[in-house]
C-alpha positions as CSV (number, residue, x, y, z in Angstrom):
1,M,0.0,0.0,0.0
2,T,1.3,3.5,-0.9
3,E,1.8,5.9,2.0
4,T,0.8,9.5,1.3
5,I,2.3,12.4,3.2
6,D,1.9,16.2,3.0
7,V,4.8,18.5,3.5
8,D,5.8,22.1,2.9
9,L,8.9,21.2,0.9
10,C,10.0,18.1,-1.0
11,V,13.6,17.8,-2.1
12,I,14.8,15.3,-4.7
13,G,18.5,14.6,-4.3
14,A,20.7,14.5,-1.1
15,G,23.8,16.1,-2.5
16,A,25.3,19.4,-1.4
17,G,22.4,21.5,-2.7
18,G,19.6,19.3,-1.6
19,L,21.0,18.7,1.8
20,S,21.5,22.5,2.3
21,V,17.9,23.1,1.4
22,A,16.5,20.3,3.6
23,A,18.6,21.3,6.6
24,G,17.9,25.0,6.4
25,A,14.1,24.6,5.7
26,S,13.6,22.0,8.4
27,Q,15.4,24.0,11.1
28,M,13.4,27.1,10.2
29,G,10.1,25.2,10.9
30,A,9.1,23.8,7.5
31,S,8.1,20.2,7.1
32,V,10.5,18.5,4.6
33,A,10.7,15.2,2.7
34,L,13.9,14.2,1.0
35,F,14.3,11.6,-1.7
36,E,17.7,10.0,-2.4
37,R,18.2,6.9,-4.5
38,G,21.9,6.6,-3.9
39,V,24.1,7.5,-1.0
40,M,23.7,10.5,1.2
41,G,26.1,13.3,0.5
42,G,25.9,12.9,-3.3
43,D,29.0,13.1,-5.5
44,C,30.8,15.7,-3.5
45,L,31.2,13.6,-0.4
46,N,31.4,10.2,-2.0
47,V,33.1,10.4,-5.4
48,G,34.0,14.0,-6.0
49,C,35.4,16.9,-3.9
50,V,36.2,15.0,-0.7
51,P,37.9,11.8,-2.0
52,S,39.8,13.8,-4.7
53,K,41.2,16.3,-2.2
54,A,42.1,13.4,0.2
55,L,44.0,11.7,-2.7
56,L,45.7,15.1,-3.6
57,A,46.8,15.4,0.1
58,A,48.4,12.0,-0.1
59,A,50.1,13.0,-3.3
60,H,51.3,16.3,-1.9
61,A,52.8,14.5,1.1
62,A,54.7,12.1,-1.2
63,H,55.9,15.0,-3.3
64,T,57.1,16.9,-0.2
65,V,59.2,13.9,1.0
66,R,60.8,13.5,-2.4
67,G,61.6,17.2,-2.4
68,A,62.8,17.4,1.2
69,A,66.4,18.2,0.1
70,R,65.3,21.7,-0.8
71,F,64.8,22.2,3.0
72,G,68.2,20.7,3.9
73,L,66.6,17.4,4.8
74,D,67.7,13.9,3.8
75,M,64.5,11.7,3.4
76,S,63.5,8.9,1.2
77,L,60.1,7.5,0.1
78,S,59.4,3.8,-0.1
79,P,57.1,2.6,-2.9
80,V,53.6,3.9,-2.3
81,D,51.4,1.4,-0.5
82,W,48.2,1.8,-2.6
83,H,45.9,0.1,-0.1
84,R,47.0,2.5,2.7
85,V,46.4,5.4,0.4
86,R,43.0,4.1,-0.5
87,D,42.2,3.5,3.2
88,H,43.2,7.1,3.9
89,V,40.7,8.4,1.2
90,R,38.0,6.2,2.6
91,G,38.8,7.3,6.1
92,V,38.3,11.0,5.2
93,V,35.0,10.2,3.6
94,A,33.9,8.2,6.6
95,A,34.8,11.1,9.0
96,I,32.6,13.5,7.1
97,A,29.7,11.1,6.3
98,P,27.9,11.5,9.6
99,V,27.3,15.2,8.8
100,D,25.3,14.1,5.7
101,S,23.7,11.0,7.2
102,V,20.1,9.9,7.3
103,E,20.2,9.9,11.1
104,R,21.3,13.5,11.3
105,Y,18.6,14.7,8.9
106,E,15.9,12.7,10.6
107,G,17.1,14.4,13.7
108,F,16.2,17.7,12.0
109,G,12.7,16.3,11.4
110,V,13.3,15.5,7.7
111,R,11.5,12.5,6.3
112,V,14.2,10.7,4.3
113,I,13.0,8.3,1.6
114,R,15.7,6.1,0.0
115,A,14.3,5.7,-3.4
116,H,14.2,7.2,-6.9
117,A,11.5,9.9,-7.2
118,R,9.3,10.7,-10.2
119,F,6.7,13.4,-10.6
120,T,3.1,12.3,-10.7
121,G,1.6,15.8,-10.8
122,P,2.4,19.5,-10.5
123,R,2.9,19.2,-6.7
124,E,3.2,15.5,-6.2
125,V,6.2,13.0,-6.2
126,E,6.2,9.3,-5.8
127,G,9.0,6.9,-4.9
128,G,9.7,3.9,-2.7
129,G,6.0,3.3,-2.0
130,V,5.6,6.9,-0.7
131,T,3.6,9.7,-2.3
132,V,4.6,13.1,-1.3
133,R,2.4,16.1,-1.8
134,A,4.3,19.4,-1.3
135,R,3.7,23.1,-1.4
136,F,7.1,23.5,-3.0
137,M,9.6,21.1,-4.6
138,V,13.3,21.2,-5.3
139,I,15.2,19.3,-8.0
140,A,18.7,18.7,-6.7
141,T,19.7,15.6,-8.7
142,G,23.3,16.7,-9.5
143,S,25.2,15.5,-12.6
144,T,27.0,12.4,-13.8
145,P,30.3,11.9,-15.8
146,F,30.0,12.6,-19.5
147,L,31.0,9.9,-21.8
148,P,32.3,11.4,-25.1
149,P,31.2,9.7,-28.3
150,V,34.5,7.9,-29.0
151,P,34.0,4.6,-30.9
152,G,34.7,1.6,-28.7
153,L,34.8,3.6,-25.5
154,A,31.8,2.0,-24.0
155,E,33.3,-1.4,-24.6
156,V,36.6,-0.9,-22.8
157,P,37.1,-0.9,-19.0
158,Y,37.2,2.9,-18.3
159,L,37.2,4.8,-15.0
160,T,35.5,8.0,-14.0
161,N,35.5,9.9,-10.8
162,E,32.8,7.5,-9.6
163,S,35.1,4.5,-9.7
164,I,38.8,5.6,-9.7
165,F,38.9,5.9,-5.9
166,E,38.1,2.3,-5.4
167,L,41.0,0.8,-7.4
168,D,42.6,-2.2,-5.5
169,A,46.0,-1.6,-7.0
170,R,48.0,1.4,-8.2
171,P,47.6,1.9,-12.0
172,E,50.8,1.1,-13.8
173,H,50.0,3.6,-16.6
174,L,47.0,5.9,-16.3
175,L,45.6,7.4,-19.5
176,V,43.5,10.5,-18.7
177,L,41.0,11.7,-21.4
178,G,40.3,15.3,-20.7
179,G,42.4,18.3,-19.6
180,G,39.9,20.2,-17.4
181,A,40.1,20.6,-13.7
182,I,39.3,17.0,-12.8
183,G,41.6,15.5,-15.4
184,C,44.6,17.7,-14.3
185,E,44.1,17.2,-10.6
186,L,43.8,13.4,-10.9
187,A,46.6,13.1,-13.4
188,Q,49.0,15.0,-11.1
189,A,47.9,13.1,-8.0
190,H,48.6,9.7,-9.6
191,A,51.9,10.8,-11.0
192,R,53.1,12.0,-7.6
193,L,52.0,8.6,-6.2
194,G,54.2,6.8,-8.6
195,C,52.1,6.1,-11.6
196,R,53.0,6.7,-15.3
197,V,50.4,9.2,-16.5
198,T,49.5,10.4,-20.0
199,L,46.9,13.1,-20.5
200,V,45.0,13.7,-23.8
201,E,43.1,16.9,-24.4
202,A,41.3,17.8,-27.6
203,A,41.7,21.6,-27.2
204,G,44.0,23.3,-24.7
205,L,44.8,22.4,-21.1
206,L,42.5,24.2,-18.7
207,G,41.2,26.1,-21.7
208,A,38.7,28.2,-19.8
209,E,41.3,29.7,-17.5
210,D,43.9,32.5,-17.8
211,P,46.5,31.3,-20.3
212,D,49.4,32.4,-18.2
213,A,48.0,30.6,-15.2
214,A,47.3,27.4,-17.3
215,D,51.0,27.6,-18.4
216,A,52.1,27.4,-14.7
217,V,50.0,24.3,-14.2
218,R,51.2,22.8,-17.5
219,L,54.8,23.2,-16.4
220,S,54.2,21.6,-13.1
221,L,52.5,18.6,-14.6
222,A,55.5,18.1,-16.9
223,R,57.9,18.4,-13.9
224,D,55.9,15.7,-12.2
225,G,56.2,13.4,-15.2
226,V,52.8,13.7,-16.7
227,R,52.9,13.5,-20.5
228,V,50.4,16.0,-21.9
229,F,49.1,15.9,-25.5
230,E,47.1,19.0,-26.4
231,G,45.1,19.5,-29.6
232,V,44.8,15.8,-29.8
233,S,41.4,14.1,-30.3
234,A,40.6,10.5,-29.4
235,R,39.2,8.7,-32.4
236,A,38.8,5.2,-31.0
237,A,39.3,3.1,-27.9
238,A,40.1,-0.6,-27.7
239,R,41.3,-3.2,-25.3
240,T,44.9,-4.3,-25.5
241,D,46.2,-7.9,-25.4
242,D,47.4,-7.4,-21.8
243,G,44.0,-6.2,-20.5
244,G,44.7,-2.5,-20.8
245,V,43.3,0.2,-23.0
246,A,44.6,1.9,-26.2
247,L,43.4,5.2,-27.6
248,T,43.8,6.0,-31.2
249,V,44.4,9.7,-31.5
250,D,44.7,12.4,-34.1
251,G,46.7,15.6,-33.7
252,P,48.7,18.2,-35.6
253,D,51.4,15.6,-36.2
254,G,49.1,12.9,-37.5
255,G,47.6,9.8,-35.9
256,A,49.1,7.6,-33.2
257,E,48.1,5.0,-30.6
258,I,48.6,5.5,-26.9
259,A,48.3,2.5,-24.6
260,G,48.0,2.3,-20.9
261,S,46.9,0.0,-18.1
262,H,43.9,2.1,-17.1
263,L,41.8,4.8,-18.7
264,L,40.2,7.7,-16.7
265,V,37.5,9.6,-18.6
266,A,37.4,13.2,-17.4
267,A,35.6,14.9,-20.2
268,G,33.1,16.9,-18.2
269,R,29.7,16.1,-16.7
270,R,26.2,15.9,-17.9
271,V,22.9,16.7,-16.3
272,A,20.0,14.4,-17.0
273,F,16.5,13.8,-15.5
274,D,16.0,10.2,-16.7
275,G,12.8,8.6,-15.2
276,M,11.7,11.7,-13.4
277,E,8.7,12.3,-15.7
278,L,9.1,16.1,-15.6
279,A,6.2,16.6,-18.1
280,R,3.7,15.4,-15.5
281,A,4.6,18.3,-13.4
282,G,4.5,20.8,-16.2
283,I,8.3,21.3,-16.1
284,D,9.9,22.4,-19.4
285,V,13.3,21.5,-20.7
286,D,15.2,23.2,-23.6
287,D,16.5,21.5,-26.7
288,R,19.6,20.4,-24.8
289,G,17.6,18.7,-22.1
290,R,18.3,21.4,-19.5
291,L,15.7,22.8,-17.2
292,V,14.2,26.2,-18.2
293,L,14.7,28.4,-15.1
294,D,14.1,32.0,-14.2
295,A,16.5,34.1,-12.2
296,R,14.9,32.8,-9.0
297,L,15.7,29.2,-9.9
298,R,12.1,28.4,-10.6
299,T,11.1,26.0,-13.4
300,S,8.1,26.6,-15.7
301,N,6.2,25.1,-12.8
302,R,6.6,28.0,-10.4
303,R,6.3,25.6,-7.4
304,V,9.4,23.6,-8.5
305,F,12.9,25.0,-8.1
306,A,16.3,23.6,-9.1
307,V,19.6,23.9,-7.4
308,G,23.2,23.0,-8.0
309,D,24.3,21.1,-11.2
310,A,20.6,20.4,-12.0
311,A,20.1,24.2,-12.5
312,G,22.5,24.1,-15.4
313,G,25.0,26.7,-14.2
314,P,28.6,26.4,-12.8
315,Q,29.0,22.9,-11.4
316,F,30.5,23.7,-8.0
317,T,29.5,22.6,-4.5
318,H,29.6,26.2,-3.3
319,V,27.2,27.3,-6.0
320,A,24.8,24.6,-4.9
321,G,25.0,26.0,-1.3
322,A,24.3,29.5,-2.6
323,H,21.4,28.2,-4.6
324,A,19.9,26.7,-1.5
325,G,19.8,30.1,0.2
326,V,18.0,31.5,-2.8
327,V,15.3,28.7,-2.7
328,I,14.8,29.0,1.0
329,R,14.2,32.8,0.8
330,N,11.8,32.3,-2.1
331,A,9.8,29.3,-0.9
332,L,9.7,30.0,2.9
333,F,9.7,33.8,3.1
334,R,8.3,34.8,-0.4
335,L,11.3,37.0,-1.0
336,P,12.2,37.5,-4.7
337,A,15.8,36.4,-4.2
338,K,17.8,35.8,-7.4
339,A,20.8,33.6,-8.2
340,G,23.8,35.7,-9.2
341,Q,26.5,34.1,-11.4
342,G,29.0,37.0,-11.2
343,G,31.8,36.8,-8.7
344,V,31.6,33.0,-8.2
345,P,35.2,31.8,-7.5
346,R,36.5,28.5,-8.9
347,V,39.6,26.6,-8.0
348,T,41.6,23.8,-9.8
349,Y,43.4,22.0,-7.0
350,T,46.6,21.1,-8.8
351,A,50.0,22.2,-7.5
352,P,50.2,25.0,-8.0
353,E,46.5,25.7,-7.4
354,L,44.7,27.9,-10.0
355,A,42.0,30.1,-8.7
356,Q,39.8,32.5,-10.6
357,V,36.9,34.9,-9.8
358,G,35.3,37.2,-12.4
359,P,35.8,37.2,-16.1
360,T,39.1,36.4,-17.7
361,E,41.0,38.8,-20.0
362,A,39.6,37.0,-23.1
363,E,36.1,37.5,-21.8
364,L,36.5,41.2,-21.0
365,T,38.1,41.8,-24.4
366,A,35.3,40.0,-26.1
367,A,32.8,42.2,-24.2
368,G,34.6,45.3,-25.2
369,T,35.4,46.2,-21.6
370,R,38.4,48.5,-20.9
371,Y,40.7,47.2,-18.2
372,G,44.3,47.4,-16.9
373,V,46.4,44.5,-15.6
374,L,48.1,44.5,-12.2
375,R,50.4,41.6,-11.4
376,W,52.7,40.4,-8.6
377,P,54.8,37.2,-8.6
378,Y,55.0,34.7,-5.8
379,A,58.8,34.8,-6.2
380,E,58.7,38.3,-4.5
381,N,56.6,37.0,-1.5
382,D,58.6,36.2,1.6
383,R,56.3,33.3,2.8
384,A,56.6,31.7,-0.6
385,Q,60.3,31.9,-0.5
386,A,60.5,30.5,3.0
387,E,58.5,27.5,2.0
388,R,60.3,27.0,-1.4
389,S,57.1,27.4,-3.3
390,V,57.6,30.3,-5.6
391,D,55.8,29.3,-8.7
392,G,52.8,31.5,-9.4
393,F,51.4,35.0,-9.4
394,A,48.4,37.2,-8.7
395,K,46.8,39.0,-11.5
396,L,44.1,41.7,-11.1
397,L,42.0,43.1,-13.9
398,V,41.0,46.6,-13.1
399,A,38.6,49.1,-14.7
400,P,39.9,52.6,-15.6
401,N,38.4,54.0,-12.4
402,G,40.2,51.5,-10.3
403,R,37.3,49.1,-9.6
404,I,38.5,45.4,-9.4
405,L,36.8,43.4,-12.2
406,S,38.4,40.0,-11.7
407,A,41.3,38.2,-10.3
408,T,43.5,35.2,-11.0
409,V,45.8,33.6,-8.5
410,V,48.0,30.7,-9.4
411,G,50.3,29.3,-6.7
412,E,50.3,27.6,-3.3
413,A,47.1,28.1,-1.4
414,A,45.5,30.1,-4.2
415,G,42.2,28.6,-3.3
416,E,42.4,30.2,0.1
417,T,43.5,33.7,-1.0
418,I,40.9,34.0,-3.8
419,S,38.1,34.5,-1.3
420,V,39.5,38.0,-0.5
421,M,39.1,38.8,-4.2
422,A,35.6,37.3,-4.3
423,L,34.5,39.7,-1.6
424,A,36.2,42.7,-3.2
425,I,34.5,42.0,-6.5
426,A,31.1,41.3,-4.9
427,R,31.3,44.6,-3.0
428,R,32.5,46.4,-6.1
429,L,35.7,47.6,-4.3
430,K,38.5,49.6,-5.9
431,V,42.2,48.8,-5.7
432,S,42.5,51.4,-2.9
433,A,40.6,49.2,-0.5
434,L,42.9,46.2,-1.2
435,A,46.0,48.3,-1.2
436,G,45.1,49.8,2.2
437,L,44.3,46.5,3.8
438,V,46.7,45.5,6.6
439,V,47.5,41.8,6.2
440,P,49.6,39.6,8.4
441,Y,53.3,39.1,7.5
442,P,54.5,36.8,6.1
443,T,51.4,35.4,4.3
444,R,50.7,34.8,0.7
445,T,47.8,37.2,0.8
446,E,50.4,39.9,0.5
447,V,50.7,39.1,-3.2
448,L,47.2,40.5,-3.6
449,K,48.0,43.7,-1.7
450,R,51.2,44.2,-3.6
451,A,49.4,43.7,-6.9
452,A,46.8,46.3,-5.9
453,S,49.4,48.7,-4.6
454,S,51.2,48.6,-8.0
455,W,48.3,50.6,-9.4
456,Y,49.8,53.7,-7.6
457,V,53.4,53.2,-8.5
458,P,53.3,55.5,-11.6
459,R,51.3,58.1,-9.6
460,L,53.4,58.0,-6.4
461,F,56.9,57.7,-7.8
462,G,56.8,60.0,-10.8
463,D,58.5,63.4,-11.4
464,R,55.5,65.3,-10.1
465,T,55.6,63.6,-6.7
466,R,59.4,64.2,-6.5
467,A,58.9,67.9,-7.3
468,V,56.2,68.2,-4.6
469,V,58.3,66.5,-2.0
470,R,61.4,68.6,-2.7
471,F,59.2,71.8,-2.5
472,L,57.7,70.8,0.8
473,M,61.0,69.8,2.4
474,R,62.2,73.3,1.8
475,F,59.8,74.4,4.5
476,A,60.2,71.5,6.9
């Protein structure tokens, strides 16, 4: 027999966005039902952000030991014990899992239903023998790895971010198909953990990022032993006689075959709503299968919202969290909150990290926006020198009136320092605010202050200033 319940809010998907909506709404007094057909925490906790950063931390530790001589230390690294590394990754996920658990959300008063959900009407969802009637609904179903249309790919044993963290043994030779953030991060991590790694990218490495910053990452990958082929397209995939995978590729120099023991497909992510029967709820999708949303994240059924990857925008956990706040303000308080896309920072967690907020130079140029460039190298930062990590720079793009339009930071801890720039851009601050900021010494945040201060160098140290100072000193 089907159980029917009535709630204020029904959330479909227990990833970052869905959990944020469910937790916030329930703690504010709304009755909430939450559907999840997989594991609580979604991709971010289980197969995305958390395990990848745990693997990167292990790789960073291995790299630090190998490079200890630069600190005057003699250390050696035994061959990596892959099972212990895998256990480390699992341990990190397990430590965070209780925060996203069924028990915790039931403690908030959320009714958690472990089943696939499908719409049966404009305000009704069914799954797992439970029919939920809700005043408002939220689609938070996330995304899945995109499988490019390479002939033979579906017939070979390939990995994605959903399976690579469960390998029983270290890959002997990992082929990485895709040179975006995920591809670069996992390529470098495996190289630092002792794997041979070859990366194939059809366009350019980190092509959406600042070219100078991408160059810094490219150089680091090469130093770590990653073979990178850019402008090279995979035309076919096949098994090899020894159980591995071979890619047939075409590039500027002609065709070739690249073989490895394992293949990681990191060619982006796709959003799909298979089996949800959106039409029954009056929810429209465009010709690419994406939800049609307004600025308030509402679908064509104004009672149904979408958040996170399902909303079709930037695919970041922090964006999903921001979307959750927009939905709660709209659904619970009837406030016309809108989702803003400007000023959303993004980070590629390679070494060096690459962080960006706001438009790139190419985007500003294409829009016809006038700007100037302020830049400061990590090599002139005392903290970077002390830690022997001087690769990188900060770059600020500034309007003629001094307002900060965007920022790129590539270097150690770039993902931490970029938040300062996200705030500056969100508040429409000028370089004077950043130049006047007192920051602790020695920290890497000083590269931002020094870059901003360089705006004033031509004004402060020119002939006019010298003449004024000489004149005033005559009367001192």
